[in-house]
MARLUMVEX-610833 format. One record per residue (C-alpha): residue number from 1; residue in three letters; x, y, z. Coordinates in pm, whole numbers, plus 32768, in hexadecimal, padded with zeros to 4 digits. Example, Ala and Ser with C-alpha at 12.3 -4.5 7.8 and 13.67 -1.06 7.14 Angstrom:
BEGIN
<node><i>1</i><aa>ALA</aa><east>84CE</east><north>7E3E</north><up>830C</up></node>
<node><i>2</i><aa>SER</aa><east>8557</east><north>7F96</north><up>82CA</up></node>
This chain:
BEGIN
<node><i>1</i><aa>MET</aa><east>5B24</east><north>8BD5</north><up>89D8</up></node>
<node><i>2</i><aa>THR</aa><east>5A35</east><north>8CEC</north><up>895D</up></node>
<node><i>3</i><aa>SER</aa><east>58DD</east><north>8CC1</north><up>89F0</up></node>
<node><i>4</i><aa>SER</aa><east>57C1</east><north>8C66</north><up>88DE</up></node>
<node><i>5</i><aa>THR</aa><east>56FE</east><north>8D9E</north><up>894F</up></node>
<node><i>6</i><aa>SER</aa><east>5827</east><north>8ECA</north><up>8905</up></node>
<node><i>7</i><aa>ARG</aa><east>586A</east><north>8E0A</north><up>87C6</up></node>
<node><i>8</i><aa>ILE</aa><east>571A</east><north>8E91</north><up>8734</up></node>
<node><i>9</i><aa>ALA</aa><east>5700</east><north>8FF9</north><up>869D</up></node>
<node><i>10</i><aa>LYS</aa><east>5643</east><north>90D5</north><up>8751</up></node>
<node><i>11</i><aa>GLY</aa><east>5508</east><north>919F</north><up>8669</up></node>
<node><i>12</i><aa>GLY</aa><east>54FF</east><north>9175</north><up>84F1</up></node>
<node><i>13</i><aa>THR</aa><east>53BC</east><north>905E</north><up>84B0</up></node>
<node><i>14</i><aa>THR</aa><east>5397</east><north>8F01</north><up>8505</up></node>
<node><i>15</i><aa>LEU</aa><east>52A4</east><north>8E2A</north><up>845F</up></node>
<node><i>16</i><aa>LEU</aa><east>51F0</east><north>8D3A</north><up>851E</up></node>
<node><i>17</i><aa>ILE</aa><east>515E</east><north>8C06</north><up>8452</up></node>
<node><i>18</i><aa>ILE</aa><east>5062</east><north>8B27</north><up>8530</up></node>
<node><i>19</i><aa>ASP</aa><east>506F</east><north>89B2</north><up>8501</up></node>
<node><i>20</i><aa>PRO</aa><east>509B</east><north>89B7</north><up>8375</up></node>
<node><i>21</i><aa>GLN</aa><east>5084</east><north>884D</north><up>8384</up></node>
<node><i>22</i><aa>ARG</aa><east>4FFC</east><north>874E</north><up>827D</up></node>
<node><i>23</i><aa>ASP</aa><east>4EEB</east><north>86C5</north><up>835E</up></node>
<node><i>24</i><aa>PHE</aa><east>4E4E</east><north>8827</north><up>8368</up></node>
<node><i>25</i><aa>HIS</aa><east>4E60</east><north>87FE</north><up>81CD</up></node>
<node><i>26</i><aa>GLU</aa><east>4DB6</east><north>8789</north><up>80AC</up></node>
<node><i>27</i><aa>GLY</aa><east>4DA0</east><north>8625</north><up>80ED</up></node>
<node><i>28</i><aa>GLY</aa><east>4DF1</east><north>8633</north><up>8253</up></node>
<node><i>29</i><aa>SER</aa><east>4D6C</east><north>8578</north><up>835A</up></node>
<node><i>30</i><aa>LEU</aa><east>4CD4</east><north>86CC</north><up>83C8</up></node>
<node><i>31</i><aa>ALA</aa><east>4CF5</east><north>8788</north><up>828D</up></node>
<node><i>32</i><aa>VAL</aa><east>4C7C</east><north>8906</north><up>82AC</up></node>
<node><i>33</i><aa>PRO</aa><east>4BBE</east><north>8984</north><up>81C3</up></node>
<node><i>34</i><aa>ASN</aa><east>4C9E</east><north>8A8B</north><up>80BD</up></node>
<node><i>35</i><aa>ALA</aa><east>4DB4</east><north>8A36</north><up>817B</up></node>
<node><i>36</i><aa>SER</aa><east>4E99</east><north>89AB</north><up>8051</up></node>
<node><i>37</i><aa>ALA</aa><east>4E52</east><north>8B02</north><up>7FB4</up></node>
<node><i>38</i><aa>ASP</aa><east>4EC6</east><north>8BC2</north><up>80CE</up></node>
<node><i>39</i><aa>ALA</aa><east>4FE7</east><north>8AED</north><up>80D9</up></node>
<node><i>40</i><aa>LYS</aa><east>5035</east><north>8B5B</north><up>7F7E</up></node>
<node><i>41</i><aa>ARG</aa><east>5004</east><north>8CEB</north><up>7FEA</up></node>
<node><i>42</i><aa>ILE</aa><east>510E</east><north>8C9A</north><up>811C</up></node>
<node><i>43</i><aa>ALA</aa><east>51FA</east><north>8C07</north><up>8046</up></node>
<node><i>44</i><aa>SER</aa><east>51FF</east><north>8D09</north><up>7F51</up></node>
<node><i>45</i><aa>PHE</aa><east>51E7</east><north>8E33</north><up>805D</up></node>
<node><i>46</i><aa>ILE</aa><east>532E</east><north>8D92</north><up>80D9</up></node>
<node><i>47</i><aa>ARG</aa><east>53D0</east><north>8DA5</north><up>7FA5</up></node>
<node><i>48</i><aa>SER</aa><east>536C</east><north>8F06</north><up>7F62</up></node>
<node><i>49</i><aa>SER</aa><east>5431</east><north>8F65</north><up>808E</up></node>
<node><i>50</i><aa>ILE</aa><east>558B</east><north>8F17</north><up>7FDA</up></node>
<node><i>51</i><aa>THR</aa><east>5627</east><north>8FE1</north><up>7F46</up></node>
<node><i>52</i><aa>ARG</aa><east>5792</east><north>9079</north><up>7EB3</up></node>
<node><i>53</i><aa>THR</aa><east>581F</east><north>91CA</north><up>7EBF</up></node>
<node><i>54</i><aa>LYS</aa><east>58F1</east><north>9185</north><up>7DAE</up></node>
<node><i>55</i><aa>PRO</aa><east>58F8</east><north>907E</north><up>7C7F</up></node>
<node><i>56</i><aa>THR</aa><east>59FC</east><north>8FA0</north><up>7D3A</up></node>
<node><i>57</i><aa>GLY</aa><east>59E7</east><north>9020</north><up>7E8F</up></node>
<node><i>58</i><aa>PRO</aa><east>5971</east><north>8F6D</north><up>7F9D</up></node>
<node><i>59</i><aa>PHE</aa><east>57F1</east><north>8F02</north><up>7FD3</up></node>
<node><i>60</i><aa>GLN</aa><east>5728</east><north>8FA9</north><up>80EC</up></node>
<node><i>61</i><aa>SER</aa><east>55CD</east><north>8F5E</north><up>8175</up></node>
<node><i>62</i><aa>LYS</aa><east>54E6</east><north>908C</north><up>821A</up></node>
<node><i>63</i><aa>ILE</aa><east>547E</east><north>8F91</north><up>82D4</up></node>
<node><i>64</i><aa>ASP</aa><east>55AA</east><north>8F5E</north><up>83CE</up></node>
<node><i>65</i><aa>ARG</aa><east>5519</east><north>8E26</north><up>84AB</up></node>
<node><i>66</i><aa>ILE</aa><east>5433</east><north>8CD9</north><up>8455</up></node>
<node><i>67</i><aa>VAL</aa><east>53A3</east><north>8C1D</north><up>857A</up></node>
<node><i>68</i><aa>VAL</aa><east>52A5</east><north>8B12</north><up>853D</up></node>
<node><i>69</i><aa>THR</aa><east>51E5</east><north>8A45</north><up>860A</up></node>
<node><i>70</i><aa>LEU</aa><east>519A</east><north>88E9</north><up>860A</up></node>
<node><i>71</i><aa>ASP</aa><east>5088</east><north>8827</north><up>868B</up></node>
<node><i>72</i><aa>SER</aa><east>50EC</east><north>86D3</north><up>8735</up></node>
<node><i>73</i><aa>HIS</aa><east>503F</east><north>85DB</north><up>8784</up></node>
<node><i>74</i><aa>HIS</aa><east>5025</east><north>8476</north><up>882F</up></node>
<node><i>75</i><aa>LYS</aa><east>4F3B</east><north>8365</north><up>879B</up></node>
<node><i>76</i><aa>LEU</aa><east>4E88</east><north>8345</north><up>88F3</up></node>
<node><i>77</i><aa>HIS</aa><east>4E80</east><north>84AF</north><up>891C</up></node>
<node><i>78</i><aa>ILE</aa><east>4D54</east><north>852F</north><up>89FF</up></node>
<node><i>79</i><aa>ALA</aa><east>4C96</east><north>85E6</north><up>88DB</up></node>
<node><i>80</i><aa>HIS</aa><east>4CDD</east><north>849B</north><up>880B</up></node>
<node><i>81</i><aa>PRO</aa><east>4BA9</east><north>837E</north><up>87D6</up></node>
<node><i>82</i><aa>GLN</aa><east>4CB5</east><north>826D</north><up>885E</up></node>
<node><i>83</i><aa>PHE</aa><east>4CAA</east><north>8306</north><up>89A0</up></node>
<node><i>84</i><aa>TRP</aa><east>4B6E</east><north>82DC</north><up>89F5</up></node>
<node><i>85</i><aa>LYS</aa><east>4A56</east><north>81C0</north><up>89EF</up></node>
<node><i>86</i><aa>SER</aa><east>48DB</east><north>81AF</north><up>8A1B</up></node>
<node><i>87</i><aa>LYS</aa><east>47ED</east><north>80CE</north><up>8B0A</up></node>
<node><i>88</i><aa>ASP</aa><east>47FB</east><north>7FF3</north><up>89C7</up></node>
<node><i>89</i><aa>GLY</aa><east>495C</east><north>7FCF</north><up>8994</up></node>
<node><i>90</i><aa>ASN</aa><east>4977</east><north>80C1</north><up>8865</up></node>
<node><i>91</i><aa>HIS</aa><east>4A3B</east><north>81E7</north><up>8832</up></node>
<node><i>92</i><aa>PRO</aa><east>49BD</east><north>836B</north><up>87D2</up></node>
<node><i>93</i><aa>THR</aa><east>4995</east><north>83E6</north><up>867D</up></node>
<node><i>94</i><aa>PRO</aa><east>4A63</east><north>8508</north><up>8624</up></node>
<node><i>95</i><aa>PHE</aa><east>4994</east><north>864D</north><up>8695</up></node>
<node><i>96</i><aa>THR</aa><east>491C</east><north>85A0</north><up>87C6</up></node>
<node><i>97</i><aa>ILE</aa><east>48D4</east><north>867F</north><up>88FF</up></node>
<node><i>98</i><aa>ILE</aa><east>493F</east><north>8601</north><up>8A38</up></node>
<node><i>99</i><aa>SER</aa><east>48B8</east><north>86A0</north><up>8B79</up></node>
<node><i>100</i><aa>SER</aa><east>4919</east><north>8665</north><up>8CDC</up></node>
<node><i>101</i><aa>ALA</aa><east>47B3</east><north>85EE</north><up>8D13</up></node>
<node><i>102</i><aa>ASP</aa><east>4804</east><north>84EA</north><up>8BEA</up></node>
<node><i>103</i><aa>ILE</aa><east>4906</east><north>8463</north><up>8CA2</up></node>
<node><i>104</i><aa>LYS</aa><east>4880</east><north>845F</north><up>8E26</up></node>
<node><i>105</i><aa>ASN</aa><east>473B</east><north>8398</north><up>8DA1</up></node>
<node><i>106</i><aa>GLY</aa><east>4805</east><north>82AB</north><up>8CDE</up></node>
<node><i>107</i><aa>LYS</aa><east>47AE</east><north>82FA</north><up>8B57</up></node>
<node><i>108</i><aa>TRP</aa><east>4915</east><north>830E</north><up>8B10</up></node>
<node><i>109</i><aa>GLN</aa><east>4A41</east><north>82B5</north><up>8BDF</up></node>
<node><i>110</i><aa>PRO</aa><east>4BBE</east><north>82CC</north><up>8B8C</up></node>
<node><i>111</i><aa>ARG</aa><east>4C61</east><north>8159</north><up>8B41</up></node>
<node><i>112</i><aa>GLU</aa><east>4C5E</east><north>807C</north><up>8C73</up></node>
<node><i>113</i><aa>ASP</aa><east>4DB2</east><north>8003</north><up>8BB4</up></node>
<node><i>114</i><aa>LEU</aa><east>4E4E</east><north>8160</north><up>8B83</up></node>
<node><i>115</i><aa>LYS</aa><east>4FBF</east><north>8130</north><up>8BF8</up></node>
<node><i>116</i><aa>LEU</aa><east>5035</east><north>82A9</north><up>8C19</up></node>
<node><i>117</i><aa>PRO</aa><east>51BF</east><north>82F1</north><up>8BA5</up></node>
<node><i>118</i><aa>VAL</aa><east>527E</east><north>8278</north><up>8CD0</up></node>
<node><i>119</i><aa>ASP</aa><east>53B4</east><north>8355</north><up>8CBB</up></node>
<node><i>120</i><aa>GLN</aa><east>52C2</east><north>84A9</north><up>8C8F</up></node>
<node><i>121</i><aa>GLN</aa><east>5205</east><north>8593</north><up>8D96</up></node>
<node><i>122</i><aa>LEU</aa><east>5100</east><north>85A3</north><up>8CD6</up></node>
<node><i>123</i><aa>VAL</aa><east>5038</east><north>8668</north><up>8DEC</up></node>
<node><i>124</i><aa>ASP</aa><east>50F6</east><north>8729</north><up>8F0A</up></node>
<node><i>125</i><aa>PRO</aa><east>503B</east><north>8786</north><up>903E</up></node>
<node><i>126</i><aa>ASN</aa><east>50D6</east><north>88AD</north><up>9064</up></node>
<node><i>127</i><aa>ILE</aa><east>5049</east><north>892C</north><up>8F56</up></node>
<node><i>128</i><aa>LEU</aa><east>4EDB</east><north>8888</north><up>8F4E</up></node>
<node><i>129</i><aa>LYS</aa><east>4EA2</east><north>888E</north><up>9060</up></node>
<node><i>130</i><aa>VAL</aa><east>4D6A</east><north>87BD</north><up>9104</up></node>
<node><i>131</i><aa>LYS</aa><east>4D2C</east><north>87A4</north><up>926A</up></node>
<node><i>132</i><aa>ASN</aa><east>4D42</east><north>862D</north><up>92AC</up></node>
<node><i>133</i><aa>GLY</aa><east>4E04</east><north>85F0</north><up>916D</up></node>
<node><i>134</i><aa>PHE</aa><east>4DBD</east><north>84F7</north><up>9062</up></node>
<node><i>135</i><aa>LEU</aa><east>4E64</east><north>83B7</north><up>9114</up></node>
<node><i>136</i><aa>ASP</aa><east>4DA5</east><north>827F</north><up>9168</up></node>
<node><i>137</i><aa>LYS</aa><east>4DA0</east><north>818E</north><up>92A0</up></node>
<node><i>138</i><aa>GLN</aa><east>4EB7</east><north>80EA</north><up>91EA</up></node>
<node><i>139</i><aa>ASN</aa><east>4F53</east><north>81F8</north><up>919E</up></node>
<node><i>140</i><aa>ASN</aa><east>4F3D</east><north>81FD</north><up>9058</up></node>
<node><i>141</i><aa>PHE</aa><east>4EEC</east><north>8346</north><up>8F64</up></node>
<node><i>142</i><aa>ASP</aa><east>4D3F</east><north>8327</north><up>8F47</up></node>
<node><i>143</i><aa>LEU</aa><east>4D38</east><north>8388</north><up>8DE8</up></node>
<node><i>144</i><aa>LYS</aa><east>4BBE</east><north>8375</north><up>8DDE</up></node>
<node><i>145</i><aa>GLN</aa><east>4BAA</east><north>849A</north><up>8F26</up></node>
<node><i>146</i><aa>TYR</aa><east>4CDA</east><north>8535</north><up>8E2D</up></node>
<node><i>147</i><aa>CYS</aa><east>4BE6</east><north>856C</north><up>8D18</up></node>
<node><i>148</i><aa>ILE</aa><east>4AB5</east><north>85E4</north><up>8DE6</up></node>
<node><i>149</i><aa>GLU</aa><east>4B9A</east><north>8704</north><up>8E82</up></node>
<node><i>150</i><aa>TYR</aa><east>4BFC</east><north>873F</north><up>8D1B</up></node>
<node><i>151</i><aa>THR</aa><east>4AC7</east><north>8747</north><up>8C58</up></node>
<node><i>152</i><aa>THR</aa><east>4A40</east><north>8815</north><up>8D75</up></node>
<node><i>153</i><aa>ARG</aa><east>4B60</east><north>892B</north><up>8D5D</up></node>
<node><i>154</i><aa>LEU</aa><east>4B1D</east><north>891E</north><up>8BEC</up></node>
<node><i>155</i><aa>GLU</aa><east>49A7</east><north>8995</north><up>8BFB</up></node>
<node><i>156</i><aa>LYS</aa><east>49E7</east><north>8A87</north><up>8D1E</up></node>
<node><i>157</i><aa>SER</aa><east>4AD5</east><north>8B60</north><up>8C56</up></node>
<node><i>158</i><aa>LYS</aa><east>49AF</east><north>8B99</north><up>8B54</up></node>
<node><i>159</i><aa>LYS</aa><east>4AA8</east><north>8B26</north><up>8A2F</up></node>
<node><i>160</i><aa>PHE</aa><east>4A70</east><north>89BD</north><up>89FF</up></node>
<node><i>161</i><aa>SER</aa><east>49C2</east><north>8898</north><up>8A32</up></node>
<node><i>162</i><aa>LEU</aa><east>4AA0</east><north>8751</north><up>8A02</up></node>
<node><i>163</i><aa>CYS</aa><east>4A9C</east><north>8705</north><up>8875</up></node>
<node><i>164</i><aa>ILE</aa><east>4AFB</east><north>85DF</north><up>87E4</up></node>
<node><i>165</i><aa>TRP</aa><east>4BC0</east><north>8620</north><up>8699</up></node>
<node><i>166</i><aa>PRO</aa><east>4C23</east><north>852E</north><up>8598</up></node>
<node><i>167</i><aa>GLU</aa><east>4D9A</east><north>84C7</north><up>85CF</up></node>
<node><i>168</i><aa>HIS</aa><east>4E8F</east><north>85C4</north><up>8564</up></node>
<node><i>169</i><aa>CYS</aa><east>5012</east><north>863F</north><up>8553</up></node>
<node><i>170</i><aa>LEU</aa><east>504D</east><north>84F3</north><up>85DF</up></node>
<node><i>171</i><aa>ILE</aa><east>51E8</east><north>8548</north><up>8669</up></node>
<node><i>172</i><aa>GLY</aa><east>52BA</east><north>847D</north><up>854F</up></node>
<node><i>173</i><aa>SER</aa><east>51A2</east><north>8453</north><up>842F</up></node>
<node><i>174</i><aa>PRO</aa><east>518E</east><north>84D3</north><up>82F3</up></node>
<node><i>175</i><aa>GLY</aa><east>5069</east><north>85B2</north><up>837E</up></node>
<node><i>176</i><aa>HIS</aa><east>515D</east><north>8648</north><up>8457</up></node>
<node><i>177</i><aa>CYS</aa><east>5210</east><north>86E4</north><up>8349</up></node>
<node><i>178</i><aa>VAL</aa><east>520F</east><north>8853</north><up>82F5</up></node>
<node><i>179</i><aa>VAL</aa><east>5145</east><north>884D</north><up>81A4</up></node>
<node><i>180</i><aa>GLU</aa><east>5260</east><north>8836</north><up>8099</up></node>
<node><i>181</i><aa>GLU</aa><east>51E9</east><north>89AA</north><up>7FDE</up></node>
<node><i>182</i><aa>ILE</aa><east>521E</east><north>8A32</north><up>811E</up></node>
<node><i>183</i><aa>MET</aa><east>5347</east><north>8986</north><up>8167</up></node>
<node><i>184</i><aa>THR</aa><east>541B</east><north>89B4</north><up>8039</up></node>
<node><i>185</i><aa>ALA</aa><east>53DC</east><north>8B2E</north><up>8065</up></node>
<node><i>186</i><aa>LEU</aa><east>544E</east><north>8B2B</north><up>81B6</up></node>
<node><i>187</i><aa>ASN</aa><east>558B</east><north>8A5E</north><up>8127</up></node>
<node><i>188</i><aa>GLU</aa><east>55B7</east><north>8B5F</north><up>8019</up></node>
<node><i>189</i><aa>TRP</aa><east>55D6</east><north>8C7A</north><up>8139</up></node>
<node><i>190</i><aa>CYS</aa><east>56B9</east><north>8BD8</north><up>8211</up></node>
<node><i>191</i><aa>ALA</aa><east>578D</east><north>8BA0</north><up>80EB</up></node>
<node><i>192</i><aa>SER</aa><east>5795</east><north>8D05</north><up>8076</up></node>
<node><i>193</i><aa>THR</aa><east>57BF</east><north>8DBF</north><up>81D7</up></node>
<node><i>194</i><aa>GLY</aa><east>587E</east><north>8CCE</north><up>82A0</up></node>
<node><i>195</i><aa>LYS</aa><east>578E</east><north>8C9A</north><up>838A</up></node>
<node><i>196</i><aa>SER</aa><east>56E7</east><north>8B81</north><up>8428</up></node>
<node><i>197</i><aa>ILE</aa><east>556B</east><north>8B56</north><up>845F</up></node>
<node><i>198</i><aa>GLU</aa><east>5515</east><north>8B33</north><up>85D2</up></node>
<node><i>199</i><aa>PHE</aa><east>5405</east><north>89ED</north><up>861F</up></node>
<node><i>200</i><aa>VAL</aa><east>533A</east><north>8A02</north><up>873F</up></node>
<node><i>201</i><aa>MET</aa><east>52A8</east><north>88BF</north><up>879A</up></node>
<node><i>202</i><aa>LYS</aa><east>5143</east><north>88CA</north><up>885A</up></node>
<node><i>203</i><aa>GLY</aa><east>5028</east><north>87C5</north><up>88B5</up></node>
<node><i>204</i><aa>GLN</aa><east>513D</east><north>8672</north><up>893D</up></node>
<node><i>205</i><aa>ASN</aa><east>50C2</east><north>8681</north><up>8A80</up></node>
<node><i>206</i><aa>LEU</aa><east>4F7C</east><north>856B</north><up>8A3E</up></node>
<node><i>207</i><aa>LEU</aa><east>4EA5</east><north>85E5</north><up>8B69</up></node>
<node><i>208</i><aa>THR</aa><east>4E59</east><north>8739</north><up>8AF5</up></node>
<node><i>209</i><aa>GLU</aa><east>4E06</east><north>8804</north><up>89D0</up></node>
<node><i>210</i><aa>MET</aa><east>4ED9</east><north>891E</north><up>8922</up></node>
<node><i>211</i><aa>TYR</aa><east>4E37</east><north>89F3</north><up>882A</up></node>
<node><i>212</i><aa>SER</aa><east>4F08</east><north>8AF2</north><up>886A</up></node>
<node><i>213</i><aa>ALA</aa><east>507D</east><north>8ADB</north><up>8863</up></node>
<node><i>214</i><aa>VAL</aa><east>50DF</east><north>8BE8</north><up>8991</up></node>
<node><i>215</i><aa>LYS</aa><east>503A</east><north>8AF9</north><up>8AA1</up></node>
<node><i>216</i><aa>ALA</aa><east>4F36</east><north>89DF</north><up>8AD8</up></node>
<node><i>217</i><aa>GLU</aa><east>4DA6</east><north>89DE</north><up>8AED</up></node>
<node><i>218</i><aa>VAL</aa><east>4DC6</east><north>894F</north><up>8C26</up></node>
<node><i>219</i><aa>GLU</aa><east>4F3F</east><north>8971</north><up>8CD1</up></node>
<node><i>220</i><aa>VAL</aa><east>4FA5</east><north>8836</north><up>8D72</up></node>
<node><i>221</i><aa>SER</aa><east>5131</east><north>882F</north><up>8D52</up></node>
<node><i>222</i><aa>PRO</aa><east>524A</east><north>890E</north><up>8D1C</up></node>
<node><i>223</i><aa>ASP</aa><east>5272</east><north>88C1</north><up>8B8B</up></node>
<node><i>224</i><aa>THR</aa><east>50B7</east><north>8942</north><up>8B92</up></node>
<node><i>225</i><aa>VAL</aa><east>5104</east><north>8A99</north><up>8C72</up></node>
<node><i>226</i><aa>LEU</aa><east>5136</east><north>8C03</north><up>8BC9</up></node>
<node><i>227</i><aa>ASN</aa><east>527A</east><north>8BB9</north><up>8AD9</up></node>
<node><i>228</i><aa>ARG</aa><east>5315</east><north>8CEC</north><up>8B76</up></node>
<node><i>229</i><aa>LYS</aa><east>542A</east><north>8CAB</north><up>8A93</up></node>
<node><i>230</i><aa>LEU</aa><east>5386</east><north>8CBE</north><up>8937</up></node>
<node><i>231</i><aa>LEU</aa><east>52B3</east><north>8DD3</north><up>89B6</up></node>
<node><i>232</i><aa>ASP</aa><east>53DE</east><north>8EBF</north><up>8A0B</up></node>
<node><i>233</i><aa>THR</aa><east>5485</east><north>8E81</north><up>8892</up></node>
<node><i>234</i><aa>LEU</aa><east>5347</east><north>8EC3</north><up>87F1</up></node>
<node><i>235</i><aa>ARG</aa><east>5300</east><north>900A</north><up>88C4</up></node>
<node><i>236</i><aa>SER</aa><east>5491</east><north>907F</north><up>885B</up></node>
<node><i>237</i><aa>ALA</aa><east>53FB</east><north>90A8</north><up>86D0</up></node>
<node><i>238</i><aa>ASP</aa><east>5358</east><north>91BB</north><up>8666</up></node>
<node><i>239</i><aa>ARG</aa><east>523F</east><north>912D</north><up>85B1</up></node>
<node><i>240</i><aa>ILE</aa><east>51FC</east><north>8FC3</north><up>85C3</up></node>
<node><i>241</i><aa>LEU</aa><east>5114</east><north>8F72</north><up>84A1</up></node>
<node><i>242</i><aa>VAL</aa><east>5047</east><north>8DFC</north><up>84F0</up></node>
<node><i>243</i><aa>CYS</aa><east>4FA6</east><north>8D04</north><up>83ED</up></node>
<node><i>244</i><aa>GLY</aa><east>4F99</east><north>8B9E</north><up>83B6</up></node>
<node><i>245</i><aa>GLN</aa><east>4E75</east><north>8AA9</north><up>843A</up></node>
<node><i>246</i><aa>ALA</aa><east>4D7D</east><north>8AB6</north><up>847E</up></node>
<node><i>247</i><aa>LEU</aa><east>4CEF</east><north>8C03</north><up>84D9</up></node>
<node><i>248</i><aa>SER</aa><east>4BC7</east><north>8B83</north><up>85D6</up></node>
<node><i>249</i><aa>HIS</aa><east>4CB7</east><north>8ADE</north><up>869D</up></node>
<node><i>250</i><aa>CYS</aa><east>4E2E</east><north>8ADA</north><up>86B7</up></node>
<node><i>251</i><aa>VAL</aa><east>4E72</east><north>8C40</north><up>8607</up></node>
<node><i>252</i><aa>ASN</aa><east>4D3C</east><north>8CAE</north><up>86DE</up></node>
<node><i>253</i><aa>TYR</aa><east>4DB2</east><north>8C3E</north><up>883E</up></node>
<node><i>254</i><aa>THR</aa><east>4F48</east><north>8C9E</north><up>87DA</up></node>
<node><i>255</i><aa>ALA</aa><east>4F11</east><north>8DE0</north><up>8775</up></node>
<node><i>256</i><aa>ARG</aa><east>4DFD</east><north>8E1E</north><up>888D</up></node>
<node><i>257</i><aa>ASP</aa><east>4EFA</east><north>8D9D</north><up>89A5</up></node>
<node><i>258</i><aa>LEU</aa><east>500B</east><north>8E6D</north><up>8901</up></node>
<node><i>259</i><aa>ILE</aa><east>4F48</east><north>8FA8</north><up>891B</up></node>
<node><i>260</i><aa>ASP</aa><east>4EBB</east><north>8F7C</north><up>8A4B</up></node>
<node><i>261</i><aa>ASN</aa><east>5024</east><north>8F6B</north><up>8AE3</up></node>
<node><i>262</i><aa>MET</aa><east>50AF</east><north>90A3</north><up>8A0A</up></node>
<node><i>263</i><aa>PRO</aa><east>5031</east><north>91BE</north><up>8AF7</up></node>
<node><i>264</i><aa>GLY</aa><east>5092</east><north>9307</north><up>8A38</up></node>
<node><i>265</i><aa>GLU</aa><east>50EF</east><north>9260</north><up>88D9</up></node>
<node><i>266</i><aa>GLU</aa><east>4FAC</east><north>91A1</north><up>884E</up></node>
<node><i>267</i><aa>HIS</aa><east>4FF5</east><north>926A</north><up>8712</up></node>
<node><i>268</i><aa>LYS</aa><east>5116</east><north>916D</north><up>86DF</up></node>
<node><i>269</i><aa>ILE</aa><east>5020</east><north>9065</north><up>8685</up></node>
<node><i>270</i><aa>GLU</aa><east>4FB7</east><north>905A</north><up>851D</up></node>
<node><i>271</i><aa>VAL</aa><east>4EEC</east><north>8F3D</north><up>8480</up></node>
<node><i>272</i><aa>LEU</aa><east>4EF8</east><north>8EE4</north><up>82F2</up></node>
<node><i>273</i><aa>LYS</aa><east>4DA6</east><north>8EA1</north><up>82D5</up></node>
<node><i>274</i><aa>ASN</aa><east>4DBF</east><north>8E1C</north><up>819F</up></node>
<node><i>275</i><aa>CYS</aa><east>4ECA</east><north>8CF9</north><up>81F9</up></node>
<node><i>276</i><aa>SER</aa><east>4DDE</east><north>8C3A</north><up>82FC</up></node>
<node><i>277</i><aa>SER</aa><east>4CB6</east><north>8B90</north><up>8304</up></node>
<node><i>278</i><aa>SER</aa><east>4BB3</east><north>8B33</north><up>83D5</up></node>
<node><i>279</i><aa>VAL</aa><east>4B3D</east><north>89CF</north><up>8421</up></node>
<node><i>280</i><aa>SER</aa><east>49F9</east><north>8953</north><up>8395</up></node>
<node><i>281</i><aa>SER</aa><east>48C0</east><north>89E1</north><up>8447</up></node>
<node><i>282</i><aa>PHE</aa><east>49BD</east><north>8AB9</north><up>8535</up></node>
<node><i>283</i><aa>GLU</aa><east>49C5</east><north>8BCF</north><up>845B</up></node>
<node><i>284</i><aa>LYS</aa><east>490D</east><north>8CA2</north><up>8541</up></node>
<node><i>285</i><aa>ASP</aa><east>4A20</east><north>8C6B</north><up>8648</up></node>
<node><i>286</i><aa>GLY</aa><east>4B36</east><north>8CE6</north><up>8560</up></node>
<node><i>287</i><aa>GLU</aa><east>4A44</east><north>8E36</north><up>8501</up></node>
<node><i>288</i><aa>GLU</aa><east>4A26</east><north>8E59</north><up>8679</up></node>
<node><i>289</i><aa>PHE</aa><east>4BA6</east><north>8E4A</north><up>86A6</up></node>
<node><i>290</i><aa>LEU</aa><east>4C03</east><north>8F44</north><up>85B0</up></node>
<node><i>291</i><aa>LYS</aa><east>4B1E</east><north>905F</north><up>8655</up></node>
<node><i>292</i><aa>TYR</aa><east>4B9C</east><north>903C</north><up>8754</up></node>
<node><i>293</i><aa>ILE</aa><east>4D19</east><north>9049</north><up>86F3</up></node>
<node><i>294</i><aa>LEU</aa><east>4C95</east><north>917E</north><up>8678</up></node>
<node><i>295</i><aa>LYS</aa><east>4BFF</east><north>91EA</north><up>87AF</up></node>
<node><i>296</i><aa>LYS</aa><east>4D27</east><north>91BF</north><up>886E</up></node>
<node><i>297</i><aa>GLY</aa><east>4E11</east><north>927A</north><up>878D</up></node>
<node><i>298</i><aa>GLY</aa><east>4EA6</east><north>9191</north><up>868B</up></node>
<node><i>299</i><aa>LYS</aa><east>4E79</east><north>91C1</north><up>8544</up></node>
<node><i>300</i><aa>VAL</aa><east>4DBC</east><north>90C3</north><up>8414</up></node>
<node><i>301</i><aa>HIS</aa><east>4E62</east><north>90BD</north><up>82CD</up></node>
<node><i>302</i><aa>GLU</aa><east>4D70</east><north>9038</north><up>81BE</up></node>
<node><i>303</i><aa>ASP</aa><east>4E34</east><north>9007</north><up>8097</up></node>
<node><i>304</i><aa>CYS</aa><east>4FC0</east><north>8FBE</north><up>80F0</up></node>
<node><i>305</i><aa>THR</aa><east>502A</east><north>9030</north><up>7FCD</up></node>
<node><i>306</i><aa>LYS</aa><east>4FD3</east><north>91A9</north><up>8020</up></node>
<node><i>307</i><aa>LEU</aa><east>50A9</east><north>9175</north><up>815B</up></node>
<node><i>308</i><aa>ARG</aa><east>51C3</east><north>925F</north><up>8177</up></node>
<node><i>309</i><aa>LEU</aa><east>52E7</east><north>91B8</north><up>81E0</up></node>
């Protein structure tokens, strides 16, 4: 059997669509301003790539490969309200910031009745190395100590503090699905080219955040470390066009992780600016990200309709 890697043609153009899901669009639980307009442009861009050399000849596309990432969460995720309780037994409201000091002093605590999935090793001690581990005297996983360590590492990275988000992209829910505008265009591309969309899920580990599709903010298990397979197959392209939601977060940190791990190939990363928007109040993060891409040698396209494929 041929490996999945060898089936991917080298060279050409890859379109990387980050988290084009219903919950990030109009009417969704974490709707990004202008995301629905972005989706229309992304769909139009995909359709515009499909051509025929002859009126009755086969279809072909100037986009050789499409990879779609899907934010994929459990309800009781560390960045969702129901994971936490205050001293008074209340859950934090969305956009609450929880610091390591808040956990130490008891302002916020992980729920005492929280039961982690028994069939998953969410924290691998060979990856998240801590001197005394996270087992208490009864040999049970000490979730509070883990949360202190986790938030401390987030804070030391100087990228994030733990932000509580509205529940979004819950696995199996309508909000987890690709927004219809883009999904219809993806299906048209498949039918025209004979190729399939490659879907990459991220965020399933409920004890860490994964803005980037390439690796988690704090790596805690094999599925949260740098995804070498994804990175290497993306690097095989001549161009990687990046779009989706949100510019300030998941597009931002996916593209950063790609460009930081592609020495000598930074020019391959091209961001479609008018096909991605920032979460409200995080617009500055989106702008700083675009400057970072340009500084590293990537490209930023203001208007995808003027982009030559």
